[in-house]
C-alpha positions, 0 to 999 in steps of 0.5 A: 407504490407509496413512499409508506411502502418504500419505507416498509421495504427499507425496513424489512431490507434492514432486518435481513441485513442486520441478520447477514442476509445481504442479498436478500436486503438488497433486493428490497432496497432496490425495491425501495429505491424503485418505489422512491427514487428521489429518497437518497436513503435507499440507494446509501442502504443498497450500497451497504449491502451490495458492499457486504457481498463484495460487489463493490462497483455496483455499491460505488454506483449506488452510493454516488446515485444516493449523493447525486439526489443529495446534491439535488435536494434542499437538505444536504444530510451531512451525516448520510454524506459522511457514510457514503464517504466512508463507504465509498473509499472503502469500496474503491480500496477492496474494488481496486486490490481485488481487480473488480475495479478498473482504471477506466471505472474510476476515471468515468466517475472521477467528477462525482467521486472527488466531490463526495470525498471534498464535501464530507472532508469539509464537513469532518473539518467543521465538525471534528467531533463528529464519529469516525471523523479520524477514520475518514480522513485516514481512508481517503488519505490512505487510498490516495497515497497508498495506490500509486505505481512505482515510479523512477525518481530519475524521470519523475518529481513528485508529479511533475515530469522532471527527468535527472539526465545522468549522462549529461553530469559530471563525474564529481555530480554522479559521486554526489547523487542523493535522494530522499524519500520522506514517508517511504511506505512499502519502498516501492519508489526507492526500490524501482529507483535503485533498479533504474540506477543500476540500468542507468550506470551501465550506460555510462562512461567508464569515468563516470561509472568509476565516480558513481555513488547513490545516497538513499534516505529512507524516512517514515513516521511509523517504525514498523515499516521501517522495520519491514523495509529493513527486512527486505534490505537484508534478504536482498543482501543475503541473496547478493553476498550468498552462494545458493543453488538454483532452488535455494536462490528462487525460494529467496527471491520469492521470499523477498517478493512475498515479504514486499507484497505482505499478506499470506505467505507460504511456510518456507517463506515465513521461516525465512522471515523468522530467520532474517527478523531474528538476526536483524535484531540481534545485529541491531542490538550490537554496538555498534550495530552489524550491519553491511557497510552500505546500510546505516540505522540511526541510533534514535531509530534502533529501539522503536524498529527493534521493537517491532522486530521483536513482535513480527518475528514471531513465527506464524506458518499457517498456509493460504489454504488454511487462512482461506478455509477460516470461518466467515471467509466467503468464496468471493472473499477468496477470490478477492484475496487470490486476485489481490495476490495476483494483482499485486504480484504482477504489478511488483513482479521486479524483484522476481524479473530483475533481481539483479537489484542485487548488483545495485548493492555495489552502486549503494555505497551510503558512506555518508550515513555509515560509521565511516562517514561519522569518522570523517565528520569528525575528524574534517 
């Protein structure tokens, strides 16, 4: 077949792609690639058609095939590299969330992935006005920072193991433990560290346990992030302080889990979220705010967080079944959504299995941030 035939196949494939017939378009792009195996455009187009079908691992391989062809040619095709990079990071995010892509798959392609990311970001840095430059940078940053498993800050500092051996600390040192989470995101590292602190406390001597205090500061530039973390903390506090029947307790535990995972929730969870959000909004509006003694929110943080609470607190009660039946939700998308929820549930199931996190509230004496602490600082 000639290169002209390959171009014709691509043209027909483009028409099918625009018509939403992605599987048929992929078939033509494959034939075009077979007709001209040196043109990176054909595997690039194929990757787009595969991506739209939710075939993320195949899409990634097509992207990397196109990328390798670009590397071996004299034309570096920066615009195409930009498109490939953005599609790659989206496919990685969608595929790992839906469990269609596993760690071994990514590791085996790590070099090519890293090279494409580096090259595309260097291009956007040199050409900041390029369309989608910000989207590309944000997408890769989200991928790099948003897919890490929860880790215990006692065992790990940044990316380097740096264990903090609490048993070796004096009672005075144990009374001054402090952790700063800058850009806390969904709080996964803070929550797992709190659980770990509670377990470690149980192994200390009685003298050490009596002195034990942990101070956690959670920062994030986005008010909506802090609003969500506060909702989770207030749910946790309700479970710790309340007296519930078994079914009600399980529902509240499940509500904490669903709220942490985000996305689609059950109606009773939405109702609990609404009530917690409404109460938190009211408590923050008081002077001083009505919060548990272990929790402090700076005055400057309250207005933007309250605005987010006012928005997110409006009840929305569609069931999972209702949402999965919405127009445009294909069977493949349904499977991806369900797989994503199951993956995240298993990944962060510590909320259900270890809800003695609530006992941790006893040791989370955050008095360096409480109103009592302010009074102490003023007096001293």
